[in-house]
C-alpha positions in Angstrom: 6.2 5.5 -10.0 7.4 2.1 -11.1 10.7 3.4 -12.2 11.4 4.8 -8.7 10.4 1.7 -7.1 12.8 0.0 -9.1 15.6 2.4 -8.2 14.7 2.4 -4.7 14.7 -1.5 -4.5 18.1 -1.6 -6.5 19.7 1.0 -4.2 18.7 -0.7 -1.0 19.9 -4.3 -2.3 23.3 -2.5 -3.1 23.6 -0.8 0.1 22.5 -3.8 2.2 24.7 -6.1 0.5 27.7 -3.7 0.8 26.8 -2.6 4.5 28.8 -3.8 7.3 27.2 -7.2 8.9 27.7 -5.9 12.7 24.5 -4.6 13.1 22.6 -7.0 11.0 19.0 -8.3 12.0 15.4 -8.1 11.9 13.4 -6.0 14.1 10.0 -4.7 15.1 9.0 -1.4 16.0 6.0 0.2 17.3 5.2 4.1 17.8 2.6 6.4 18.8 2.3 10.2 18.5 0.4 13.2 18.3 -2.3 14.6 15.7 -0.8 15.2 12.4 -0.8 18.8 10.9 -2.1 18.6 7.7 -1.4 20.9 4.8 -2.0 21.2 1.1 -4.9 21.9 -1.3 -7.0 18.6 0.1 -7.5 20.0 3.7 -10.5 22.5 2.3 -12.3 19.1 1.4 -12.1 17.6 4.7 -15.5 17.3 6.6 -14.2 18.3 9.9 -11.1 19.3 12.0 -8.6 16.7 12.4 -8.1 15.5 15.9 -6.3 12.4 17.0 -3.3 10.5 17.4 -0.9 8.6 14.8 0.5 5.1 15.1 3.1 2.9 13.1 4.0 -0.7 13.4 7.1 -1.4 11.4 9.0 -4.8 10.5 12.7 -4.2 9.2 15.6 -6.0 8.0 19.0 -4.5 7.6 22.7 -5.0 7.8 25.0 -2.3 9.0 23.2 0.9 9.3 21.0 0.3 6.5 17.4 -1.3 6.5 14.5 -2.1 4.4 11.2 -1.6 6.5 7.6 -2.4 5.8 5.1 -0.5 7.9 1.4 -0.3 8.6 0.1 2.9 10.4 -2.8 5.3 10.9 -3.3 8.9 11.5 -6.0 11.2 11.9 -7.5 12.6 8.8 -10.6 14.9 9.1 -13.3 13.1 11.0 -11.7 9.8 10.6 -8.6 7.9 9.9 -6.3 7.2 7.1 -4.8 3.7 7.2 -1.1 3.3 5.4 1.2 0.7 4.1 4.5 1.6 3.2 7.8 0.2 2.2 10.7 2.4 3.3 14.5 2.5 3.2 16.2 3.5 6.5 19.6 5.0 6.9 21.5 5.4 10.1 24.0 7.5 11.4 25.6 6.1 14.9 26.9 8.6 17.4 28.6 7.5 20.3 27.2 5.2 23.5 24.4 3.7 21.4 23.1 7.1 20.4 22.2 7.8 16.5 20.3 9.5 14.1 18.5 8.3 11.1 16.4 8.9 7.9 13.6 7.0 6.5 12.4 7.5 2.9 9.7 5.3 1.1 6.7 5.1 -0.7 3.3 4.6 0.6 -0.4 3.6 -0.2 -3.2 5.3 1.7 -6.9 4.6 2.5 -8.8 7.4 3.3 -11.6 5.6 5.5 -14.5 8.2 6.3 -13.2 10.9 4.2 -13.0 9.1 0.9 -16.2 10.8 -0.3 -14.7 14.4 0.3 -11.3 13.5 -1.2 -12.6 11.9 -4.3 -11.7 8.3 -4.0 -10.9 5.5 -1.6 -7.2 5.7 -1.8 -4.0 7.8 -2.7 -0.5 7.3 -3.3 2.4 8.9 -1.4 5.8 9.4 -0.1 7.3 9.5 3.2 10.4 11.2 4.6 11.1 10.9 8.4 14.1 12.2 10.5 14.8 10.7 13.8 16.9 10.3 16.8 17.4 6.8 18.5 19.2 4.9 21.4 19.9 1.2 20.8 21.5 -1.4 23.1 22.3 -5.1 23.2 20.1 -6.9 26.1 21.2 -10.4 27.1 17.9 -11.9 26.5 16.3 -9.8 23.7 19.4 -9.1 21.9 18.8 -5.5 20.1 16.5 -3.0 21.8 16.2 0.6 21.4 14.0 3.7 21.8 13.4 6.2 18.8 11.4 9.7 18.1 10.8 10.9 14.7 9.5 13.7 12.9 8.0 12.6 9.5 6.3 14.3 6.4 4.0 12.2 4.4 2.9 13.7 0.9 0.1 12.2 -1.0 -2.1 12.8 -4.0 -5.8 12.6 -4.2 -8.4 13.5 -6.6 -9.1 16.9 -5.3 -5.1 17.7 -4.9 -2.3 17.2 -2.8 -2.1 16.7 1.0 0.7 16.7 3.5 0.6 15.3 7.0 3.6 16.3 9.5 3.6 13.8 12.6 6.0 13.3 15.3 6.3 9.8 16.9 8.0 8.1 19.8 8.4 4.2 20.0 10.3 1.0 20.8 12.2 -1.2 18.9 13.0 -5.0 19.6 15.1 -7.4 17.6 13.9 -10.7 16.3 
């Protein structure tokens, strides 16, 4: 895992330094979405059906179409919620008129909340992959702003096995 983190950090530095500075900046992003679809071995160990929303707060710094993001998120997990801290590499692909697509990949640490007894521990490690569409614009007073929608897949490992959570999220982004 530490080799993978070192490789990801090295790649992010190389891409960030070599990217065009036209879209450089720091931003904050907040999103909300629906109930995650849970899959994998660990779903049999949950105390009840998962019902509830997901949310994600991210702070990113980037240059060009590449950004490094730190995020905090929560999603429904059985009878409770999982809290997640993550570090992600986000790569954008602009289209015309402010529209674009992006992918987000990173490593996460999950705290399992009320389901920790059923899943064999308080926390788990995982990876996340997100694919999204966005609209970005420049506003006279705020600078960079935008709206995005994303489908993500979180994969994590607990003492009782591997789990996956697929989620959709809608959000807003504001430059700092």
